[in-house]
N, C-alpha and C positions, 0 to 999 in steps of 0.2 A: 504494500500500500504506500501511498505517498500523496503529496500535493505540491502546489506551487504557491509561492508568496512573493509578490513583486517580481515575477519571472524567474525566481530562484527555486530549484527543484529540491525535493526530499525523496528518500528511498528507505523504507522501513519494512522489515520482515518479522513477523511474530509466529511462534509455534506454541502449541498448547500441550504441556506435559501431562501424560496419562500413564499408560503402561511403560512408556519409554522415558520415565522420569530420570533415570540414571544417565541416559544419553543427553537429555536436555541440560542437566546440571553439568555434564562434561563440556558441552558447547558454551554454556554460560561462563564456566571457569576460564576457558580459553579466551572468550571475548573480553573478560575483565582483565586477564593477564596482559593481553595485547594493549588495551587502553591504558593500563598502568605503565606500560613501557614506551608508549609513543611520546616523543618530544622532538623538537627541531634537531635535525642531524642524524636521526636513525634511518636506516634503509628499510623501505617498505617490504623488500624481499625478506629481510630478517624478521619482520613482524609476521609474515606468512609462515616462515619456518617455526617461529615461536608457537603459533596456533597449532601447527602439526604436532609439535612436541607435546603440548598439553593434551591434545586429543589422544595420542598414543599412550601417554602415561595413564590417562583415565580409562582407556579401553583395556589396559592391563588390569587395573583395579576391578573393573567390571567382570573380567574373565574372558572377554572376547579374544584378547591377544595374550601372548605369553612370551617371555624372553626379554632381551636387552633393548631398551628404547633407542640407544645410540646405533645399534645394528639395524633396527627397523628404519631409522632415518636414512641410513646409507643406501637402502634398497627402495626408498621412496614409498614406504608403506602408507604414510599419511595421505598420499594422493588417492589411494584406494577408497578412502572414506571422505576425503574432501578434494574432489577433482577440480573444483573451480578455484578462482583466485580469492584472496582474503577480502578485497574491497577495491574501491575506485574513487576517483575525484567526483565531487558534486558541484554543480553550478547551474548554468542556464539549461544544460542537458543533464538528465539523470546519470548517464555515463558520460561525464564531461571530458573534454579533450585535454591533452597535455600530459598524459600518463607516460608517454615515451617520446620526449623531445629528442632532437637530433643528437646523436652520440650516446644515447641510452639504449643498450641492447637488451632484448628479451632473453631471459635464461631458459634454455631448452631442456627443462626437466619437468617431469609430471607434476601437475599442480602449479608450479611457478610459471610455466609457459602460458597458463590461462590468466595470469594477473593482468588487469587492465591498467596497472601503474607499476613502474619499476624505479621510481625516482627516490631520492632522499627526501624525507619529510621536512617541510618548511613551515614556519609560523604563518598562521592565517590560511593555510590550506583547509578546505572542508572535504571530508572523506567519509566513506562508509567503512564500517568494521563489521564484516559479516561471515564469521566462521560457521561451519556446518559439519555435521557427521551424517553420512548417507549410507544406506544399504542397497546398493545398485547391483542387481544380480549379475550382470555381465562383467562388472569390475571385480566383484567378489569371486566369481568363477575363474576369471583370469588369474587372480592372485593365488587361488587354491591350486592352480595348475602351474604356477611359477615355482621353480626350485628355490629361488632366492627368497620368496615371500611366504610360501605355504607353511613352513615350519613355525612361523610366529602366530598362526591363526588356530584358535580352538574351535573347530567346526561344530562341535556339539553345542557350545554356547551360542555361536554365531547363528545357528539355525533358528534360535528363538527370536532373533531380531529381524530376520528376513521378512519382507512383506509390508512393514509399516512405513517404509519410505525413508524418513530421516528428520533431522532438526536443523533449522537455520535460525540464527539470531543476528539481525542486522540493525545496527545503530548508526546514527549520523553524528559526526564529531567535528569540531573546529579546533585546529591545533593552536595552542597558546605558546607563550615564551618558555614555559616550563612543563607543559603537559597537554591536556586536552580539555575542552568544554563539551560535555555531552548534551546534544541538542534534541535527543529523542525522548519524548514524554510518554512512556508506556510502562506498565508494570513488567518486571523482568524475573525476579526470583519466583520460585515455585509458590512460596507463601503469599507473595503479592498477587500472583495470578489467581490462585485459588480464592483469595479474599475478593478480588475484583469480579471473578465469575460468580461468586455467591452474593455479590452486591453488599458486602460487609463494609460499609463506608467508615466504620470506626477503625479499620485496620490502618497500619502506618503509612501505606502508599498514598501520596497526595500529589496530583499533577502540578508540575512547575514548569516554567518556560525553558529552563536549562539547568544543568547540574555541573558543578566544578568537580573534577576528579583529582 
């Protein structure tokens, strides 16, 4: 979902945790880890790698994966579950221009090659942060048939998660001198969302125009 305000775009994705609560919380953890790390001077590609790392660590805790996360990263296992890029520039267009100015090369690796931006983050940039974990049958089957990747996957546990699709959490941020300002005004934690869905207005979530992280 999204809208325009004085010709400036927004781009927001919400998922509703139910049986896949553990996956939702894994994606939320990666989202918050990335937003805590963003500041002027960081590489956007490094932020994508950070999201991959958090996802893999959480999938190990859930039991879908097993083994060493560093070794998983070497074989690009994160891209099996998040094949898209972490986020993109926002402006007059929802997918705004400028992600790859002259001299900026796209990294030809699974996941990273799908990034719509490969730049160093700068103050006053407006970006989306949209990590996700998906269970896409043809990507999972390909990983299970890969000698490099199959040993990390616990297929018995994975089978329980096939079929529900996945989770994406997408927020809009403005980069400040020392971090980010969160522009997305929606409940995000499981507790906030359950309260919102139950219309429990006494719960702690209350809409505000922006949040400083």
